[in-house]
Phi, psi and omega in degrees: 000134179300148184301317181299320180294321181296317177299319179298319179298313183294325176297320180296320180298322177294316180295326184299333177301313179291321181299318179300317182297319183290328186260004175288137175250083181283145180252356184229138175239001180289165182223039178232158179074194179073190184210136177254359179224206176134179187251016181078193180088212186271174180217147175269356179277153180288333183230135185195160169230123180229130183196165164258118182245110184053038177088354180256139179283132179233134177215120171244132182232143185218149170220188179255030183240274187219026181287154176299317181267154177231157179237136178214165174284153180222130187220055175292160178205164175216140185212153168238085185303138010253008193244351184227120181226118169263113185249132177245129173237124184195195181229158175220139173239125186204163170273109185295346177276344177204089183271013178272357179205165178052057182226139175232129175238128179235122183232159162253126180258138172216139176268137175236149175266016177202166176290118188285151175281169176299323179295321179292322178294318179298323182291348176295335187256119181212159173289143176132185186271138176238149165279174175271141184263168176208118183286144176216355182053045180197181176294350176276353175303136174262113181285139180161194183287149179218129183242136171229122184235135174245120186278183185293343178264001180086014178276137180267138180226138187230145172280335188282345188265008178204176183295143176243029175301127180086358179275165181216155177206127185217118172279117187256347181214138177209111184225158175294145172266105186288347178282343182080007181276351171200167178289318184221166166240135180228159173229137180226144173249135182204158168223142183195172170255142176239145186232161173287180186296339180266004180077024182240176174054055184297145171239153185254131174249122181237151172050042182274141171227132173233139173230122185202176178279145181209149179072148180295145179292000000 
């Protein structure tokens, strides 16, 4: 990848943090209840992220009532009009009172050579196995899953800035959201390595499950 393109990619990843926040459609503004820790495993909440991150158990749980965490759709994008569009469709679980830490964003990335229609964006999400993606805003973009995690100390970690050899990502559930607060609800199981913005200091995510809102209603 040319050096200039690589710098552009890393700049986009930084901007995407803000873009996700602006385009999240949260349904809850409360800050009581819920859980910021836990021992992994299952959840009684409709939306959640459960994983082992560098050997530590992490659990964020959300509902549309009074949980500390909230779940919303996230749709950042980057484009070089009129021929290159990197489109992200995903979900985010975060504490809306402090989105600078304890946040997980999971997207599916796809490159288009035109501005995609709503139907094309919806078709990005399907049950099954995905490779991991890497944005380039060109035909060199690798379409696939993309993870952005902000830990309890406010450090940002990305799947796109390093190798994903041996990683996995599988959407295991995809259903209509009958509340109308998103187009679909999905669940994905994954394991991956996450890196800082410079592609260094990898951390390992194992046995992760996320269930969240996805796609515009």
